[in-house]
SEDREN-261488 format. One record per residue (C-alpha): residue number from 1; x, y, z. Coordinates in pm, whole numbers. Example, Ala and Ser with C-alpha at 12.3 -4.5 7.8 and 13.67 -1.06 7.14 Angstrom:
2
NODE num      x      y      z
NODE   1   1230   -450    780
NODE   2   1367   -106    714
This chain:
417
NODE num      x      y      z
NODE   1  -1628   3334   2721
NODE   2  -1281   3247   2843
NODE   3  -1041   3209   2546
NODE   4   -962   2849   2462
NODE   5   -609   2718   2506
NODE   6   -549   2569   2163
NODE   7   -231   2404   2037
NODE   8   -132   2271   1696
NODE   9      4   1919   1750
NODE  10    151   1618   1581
NODE  11    237   1579   1215
NODE  12    175   1941   1118
NODE  13    440   2055   1366
NODE  14    681   1783   1258
NODE  15    643   1861    889
NODE  16    687   2234    941
NODE  17   1016   2172   1119
NODE  18   1121   1947    831
NODE  19   1030   2210    577
NODE  20    758   1994    423
NODE  21    425   2108    286
NODE  22    154   2128    548
NODE  23   -106   1853    544
NODE  24   -399   1807    779
NODE  25   -390   2024   1088
NODE  26   -457   1861   1427
NODE  27   -548   2070   1729
NODE  28   -566   1998   2101
NODE  29   -777   2204   2338
NODE  30   -662   2222   2700
NODE  31   -879   2315   2998
NODE  32  -1217   2287   2826
NODE  33  -1519   2057   2838
NODE  34  -1752   1906   2577
NODE  35  -2027   2140   2690
NODE  36  -1807   2445   2644
NODE  37  -1703   2329   2297
NODE  38  -2063   2279   2189
NODE  39  -2156   2620   2326
NODE  40  -1898   2775   2094
NODE  41  -2053   2612   1790
NODE  42  -1817   2314   1756
NODE  43  -1976   1992   1628
NODE  44  -1907   1669   1818
NODE  45  -1782   1383   1598
NODE  46  -1574   1161   1829
NODE  47  -1719    834   1951
NODE  48  -1443    701   2174
NODE  49  -1312   1039   2295
NODE  50  -1414   1406   2262
NODE  51  -1335   1532   1909
NODE  52  -1508   1829   1750
NODE  53  -1520   2001   1414
NODE  54  -1449   2375   1405
NODE  55  -1765   2564   1303
NODE  56  -1584   2745   1020
NODE  57  -1266   2560    917
NODE  58  -1415   2214    991
NODE  59  -1073   2101   1118
NODE  60  -1065   1855   1407
NODE  61  -1016   1979   1762
NODE  62   -969   1718   2036
NODE  63   -985   1775   2408
NODE  64   -659   1692   2581
NODE  65   -683   1338   2710
NODE  66   -500   1049   2867
NODE  67   -540    679   2791
NODE  68   -532    370   3010
NODE  69   -484     18   2878
NODE  70   -782   -208   2943
NODE  71   -737   -502   2707
NODE  72   -557   -644   2403
NODE  73   -540   -457   2077
NODE  74   -577    -96   1978
NODE  75   -937    -79   2102
NODE  76   -847   -192   2451
NODE  77   -828    158   2602
NODE  78  -1017    377   2845
NODE  79   -980    745   2755
NODE  80  -1003   1028   3006
NODE  81  -1060   1388   2901
NODE  82  -1113   1666   3153
NODE  83  -1005   2028   3210
NODE  84   -731   1900   3442
NODE  85   -546   1710   3166
NODE  86   -242   1913   3062
NODE  87    -85   1948   2720
NODE  88    216   1751   2844
NODE  89    -19   1472   2959
NODE  90   -172   1459   2613
NODE  91    164   1458   2434
NODE  92    289   1179   2659
NODE  93     35    932   2517
NODE  94    159    980   2158
NODE  95    367    727   1970
NODE  96    695    883   1852
NODE  97    883   1183   1982
NODE  98    872   1348   1639
NODE  99    491   1332   1661
NODE 100    473   1453   2021
NODE 101    542   1823   1969
NODE 102    303   2118   1983
NODE 103    290   2489   1898
NODE 104     95   2756   2079
NODE 105    -91   3042   1912
NODE 106    235   3242   1897
NODE 107    417   2965   1711
NODE 108    629   2870   2012
NODE 109    739   2507   2019
NODE 110    644   2284   2312
NODE 111    866   1976   2300
NODE 112    881   1783   2629
NODE 113   1008   1458   2472
NODE 114   1294   1575   2251
NODE 115   1119   1545   1915
NODE 116   1307   1836   1757
NODE 117   1639   1682   1854
NODE 118   1532   1349   1707
NODE 119   1433   1521   1384
NODE 120   1784   1665   1357
NODE 121   1933   1323   1433
NODE 122   1698   1151   1185
NODE 123   1573    919   1458
NODE 124   1236    750   1512
NODE 125   1204    688   1885
NODE 126    903    606   2102
NODE 127    789    856   2363
NODE 128    761    616   2652
NODE 129    646    272   2773
NODE 130    285    353   2677
NODE 131    392    284   2316
NODE 132    363    -86   2396
NODE 133     -6    -55   2477
NODE 134   -120      1   2118
NODE 135    -14   -247   1845
NODE 136   -118     -4   1570
NODE 137    195    187   1665
NODE 138    410    -90   1516
NODE 139    239    -33   1183
NODE 140    268    343   1218
NODE 141    638    315   1301
NODE 142    693    102    990
NODE 143    493    348    779
NODE 144    690    645    907
NODE 145   1014    456    839
NODE 146    897    417    478
NODE 147    796    780    448
NODE 148   1113    913    612
NODE 149   1344    653    466
NODE 150   1662    834    576
NODE 151   1556    808    942
NODE 152   1682    521   1154
NODE 153   1478    348   1424
NODE 154   1606    364   1780
NODE 155   1723     16   1890
NODE 156   1514     35   2207
NODE 157   1205    112   2001
NODE 158   1260   -187   1776
NODE 159   1318   -408   2077
NODE 160    991   -288   2227
NODE 161    812   -377   1902
NODE 162    955   -728   1918
NODE 163    829   -766   2275
NODE 164    483   -650   2167
NODE 165    475   -907   1887
NODE 166    586  -1182   2126
NODE 167    309  -1078   2366
NODE 168     48  -1132   2095
NODE 169    -57   -769   2066
NODE 170    -57   -760   1684
NODE 171   -285  -1065   1677
NODE 172   -560   -848   1824
NODE 173   -552   -591   1543
NODE 174   -871   -565   1338
NODE 175   -829   -615    961
NODE 176   -958   -271    864
NODE 177   -695    -98   1078
NODE 178   -416   -314    937
NODE 179   -522   -235    581
NODE 180   -551    136    658
NODE 181   -189    153    768
NODE 182    -58    -85    500
NODE 183   -228    113    225
NODE 184    -71    436    347
NODE 185    270    272    373
NODE 186    241    133     21
NODE 187    199    487   -111
NODE 188    526    617     36
NODE 189    838    687   -168
NODE 190   1010    371    -36
NODE 191    741    119     57
NODE 192    995   -163     93
NODE 193   1110     -8    420
NODE 194    771    -64    580
NODE 195    791   -436    517
NODE 196   1154   -454    624
NODE 197   1062   -302    960
NODE 198    762   -531   1004
NODE 199    978   -830    924
NODE 200   1256   -719   1156
NODE 201   1023   -708   1456
NODE 202    834  -1025   1365
NODE 203    504   -855   1282
NODE 204    511   -944    911
NODE 205    492  -1314    992
NODE 206    179  -1252   1200
NODE 207      5  -1006    970
NODE 208    112  -1118    621
NODE 209    257  -1469    656
NODE 210    229  -1529    282
NODE 211    464  -1236    218
NODE 212    700  -1326    502
NODE 213    734  -1679    361
NODE 214    893  -1542     42
NODE 215   1216  -1443    212
NODE 216   1487  -1702    166
NODE 217   1313  -1864   -133
NODE 218   1557  -1890   -424
NODE 219   1489  -1791   -785
NODE 220   1692  -1844  -1102
NODE 221   1991  -1612  -1092
NODE 222   1981  -1547  -1468
NODE 223   1637  -1386  -1433
NODE 224   1679  -1271  -1076
NODE 225   2032  -1166   -981
NODE 226   1895  -1078   -637
NODE 227   1796  -1450   -607
NODE 228   1579  -1409   -292
NODE 229   1207  -1385   -376
NODE 230   1128  -1163    -79
NODE 231   1402   -920   -179
NODE 232   1264   -922   -533
NODE 233    912   -831   -417
NODE 234   1047   -535   -220
NODE 235   1246   -421   -523
NODE 236    929   -442   -733
NODE 237    746   -229   -476
NODE 238   1012     39   -488
NODE 239   1006     34   -868
NODE 240    629     89   -851
NODE 241    689    390   -628
NODE 242    957    518   -865
NODE 243    711    495  -1157
NODE 244    435    671   -963
NODE 245    202    371   -958
NODE 246   -141    371   -799
NODE 247   -227    189   -475
NODE 248   -382    -98   -673
NODE 249    -68   -149   -879
NODE 250    151   -142   -569
NODE 251    -68   -396   -393
NODE 252    -57   -618   -701
NODE 253    323   -591   -698
NODE 254    328   -702   -334
NODE 255    117  -1010   -407
NODE 256    217  -1115   -758
NODE 257    467  -1384   -652
NODE 258    306  -1523   -335
NODE 259    293  -1868   -491
NODE 260    672  -1892   -496
NODE 261    659  -1934   -120
NODE 262    485  -2270   -170
NODE 263    718  -2409   -439
NODE 264    850  -2752   -329
NODE 265   1213  -2733   -225
NODE 266   1318  -3010   -463
NODE 267   1229  -2805   -774
NODE 268   1385  -2475   -670
NODE 269   1495  -2238   -809
NODE 270   1225  -2292  -1074
NODE 271    867  -2193   -992
NODE 272    650  -2356  -1256
NODE 273    283  -2271  -1204
NODE 274    345  -2014   -933
NODE 275    107  -1770  -1103
NODE 276   -202  -1975  -1022
NODE 277    -81  -2046   -669
NODE 278    -21  -1674   -616
NODE 279   -377  -1592   -717
NODE 280   -514  -1861   -487
NODE 281   -316  -1727   -191
NODE 282   -390  -1358   -236
NODE 283   -767  -1400   -245
NODE 284   -818  -1505    121
NODE 285   -534  -1279    236
NODE 286   -677   -961     86
NODE 287  -1039  -1046    158
NODE 288   -940  -1106    518
NODE 289   -793   -756    531
NODE 290  -1118   -610    388
NODE 291   -932   -476     84
NODE 292  -1168   -316   -173
NODE 293  -1289   -562   -435
NODE 294  -1151   -372   -733
NODE 295   -801   -383   -585
NODE 296   -830   -757   -523
NODE 297   -939   -808   -884
NODE 298   -637   -619  -1017
NODE 299   -398   -812   -791
NODE 300   -556  -1141   -901
NODE 301   -520  -1050  -1269
NODE 302   -154   -951  -1231
NODE 303    -77  -1268  -1037
NODE 304   -239  -1492  -1300
NODE 305   -114  -1324  -1615
NODE 306    221  -1158  -1543
NODE 307    414  -1453  -1684
NODE 308    211  -1451  -2004
NODE 309    248  -1075  -2039
NODE 310    625  -1105  -1997
NODE 311    626  -1361  -2281
NODE 312    382  -1167  -2501
NODE 313    648  -1059  -2752
NODE 314    680  -1428  -2845
NODE 315    306  -1497  -2877
NODE 316    109  -1541  -3195
NODE 317   -168  -1292  -3283
NODE 318   -426  -1553  -3178
NODE 319   -258  -1598  -2839
NODE 320   -243  -1222  -2785
NODE 321   -616  -1197  -2855
NODE 322   -680  -1471  -2600
NODE 323   -458  -1292  -2348
NODE 324   -647   -967  -2394
NODE 325   -972  -1154  -2355
NODE 326   -865  -1319  -2027
NODE 327   -767   -973  -1901
NODE 328  -1111   -838  -2001
NODE 329   -917   -563  -2174
NODE 330  -1204   -481  -2409
NODE 331  -1430   -371  -2125
NODE 332  -1166   -268  -1870
NODE 333   -888    -92  -2064
NODE 334   -788    123  -1764
NODE 335   -739   -186  -1547
NODE 336   -541   -351  -1825
NODE 337   -313    -46  -1839
NODE 338   -250    -84  -1464
NODE 339   -183   -454  -1516
NODE 340     84   -370  -1773
NODE 341    242   -117  -1538
NODE 342    258   -377  -1258
NODE 343    428   -617  -1500
NODE 344    684   -355  -1593
NODE 345    757   -303  -1224
NODE 346    803   -680  -1188
NODE 347   1039   -697  -1487
NODE 348   1249   -402  -1377
NODE 349   1239   -463  -1002
NODE 350   1535   -699  -1003
NODE 351   1905   -699   -934
NODE 352   2183   -630  -1181
NODE 353   2095   -380  -1451
NODE 354   1732   -493  -1496
NODE 355   1604   -163  -1356
NODE 356   1742     14  -1663
NODE 357   1590   -228  -1914
NODE 358   1314   -129  -2151
NODE 359    985   -316  -2118
NODE 360    840   -330  -2470
NODE 361    552   -556  -2364
NODE 362    374   -266  -2199
NODE 363    398    -58  -2514
NODE 364    317   -328  -2769
NODE 365     20   -472  -2580
NODE 366   -117   -124  -2526
NODE 367    -87    -57  -2897
NODE 368   -248   -391  -2981
NODE 369   -547   -313  -2763
NODE 370   -584     34  -2916
NODE 371   -576   -117  -3265
NODE 372   -836   -379  -3185
NODE 373  -1064   -130  -3015
NODE 374  -1070     65  -3341
NODE 375  -1219   -228  -3534
NODE 376  -1581   -199  -3644
NODE 377  -1710   -477  -3421
NODE 378  -2073   -418  -3519
NODE 379  -1986   -483  -3883
NODE 380  -1795   -799  -3793
NODE 381  -2088   -928  -3589
NODE 382  -2338   -841  -3865
NODE 383  -2130  -1025  -4124
NODE 384  -2102  -1332  -3899
NODE 385  -2477  -1337  -3843
NODE 386  -2534  -1307  -4216
NODE 387  -2341  -1634  -4248
NODE 388  -2571  -1791  -3990
NODE 389  -2338  -1765  -3691
NODE 390  -2484  -1747  -3340
NODE 391  -2350  -1725  -2982
NODE 392  -2000  -1874  -2951
NODE 393  -1955  -1867  -3328
NODE 394  -1994  -1489  -3327
NODE 395  -1733  -1462  -3049
NODE 396  -1497  -1678  -3257
NODE 397  -1554  -1457  -3560
NODE 398  -1465  -1150  -3355
NODE 399  -1146  -1313  -3229
NODE 400  -1051  -1424  -3578
NODE 401  -1096  -1069  -3709
NODE 402   -887   -933  -3422
NODE 403   -607  -1183  -3486
NODE 404   -615  -1099  -3857
NODE 405   -586   -729  -3776
NODE 406   -282   -794  -3557
NODE 407   -123  -1009  -3828
NODE 408   -177   -739  -4088
NODE 409    -31   -473  -3858
NODE 410    274   -689  -3788
NODE 411    330   -743  -4160
NODE 412    310   -371  -4230
NODE 413    532   -276  -3935
NODE 414    769   -565  -3860
NODE 415    967   -536  -3536
NODE 416   1306   -372  -3565
NODE 417   1599   -606  -3511
């Protein structure tokens, strides 16, 4: 058989030049056909264009292809793969110059669009006008801006994104694709940058109008020196990244204050009751994006209870027991721990010196839950039943025993002044 012309392409080349750890390897095969790939033992997996799994490494190998726009959205393409498609043709269809480089089997760089130069200049720049044909590229640009936060975006690339938004391209994106890119952007070291880029080009208003509406909404300066609610949410996101939070916590941070965008102007900068409004807004938003149910549940819990958790150091033992019950902390202690982390991010993701503040609520509520989980609940239930208690009365007896345990612990270890 004639040797295949195989090139390493895309992110693996970019990251090697940046000195970053290698991730997934992407390969392009030039001058071959699907039949020839199958004859060599490759396994076909692509539906929209020819992609194959290597018989041994199981890495993806795609035939060099071109794309032609055929409709709105990222699915509106006709792909063409044939032996006549060159490597340069394939690289020309890619989004950013830093992602449009390749290496041959000798490690030689093929860089027809100046990606290496743009890496040195810390610049995110589109390859060519074909960028405008795929609205997913706006999301990818924003995600790369968050991942490589010291890179700037070329003005002409941002202008092209604005034109795409004005043309209605982002309105054709399917929810699953939006969530896929948002979730990856949330997990970067500076997720705020993704939302700044989306807002700058107008895409945030189309994709996440509830988030976009937060910008320009005032908060009390004594609690929020940054004042602007949208700015606060981005600061909370970056605090979540700084603390190594999970995707669920970061999503909860993004959505925890959505209700502030609906506060009547005549009561600003106060936001009484925004917790319930936030929960009501995030449910249709996240369900519409096809976000996993467990992540929606965590975001809902943080939205509803973050104010109460912030005030928990002032609550009575009985109120703390009720709070833990509303959070279903007895059955879902891991989710409660994530809820507390999201609340710490909220408390510290503010202007002034709030980022350096301690957040004792996370520690004390965690300790309270641990204490109450150590109670002999079976004995408490048995004693209540011996007194003739049934149903709700047994639940009340459990809560009374939990509150008594918290009161006793507080008396033995009073808070330090």
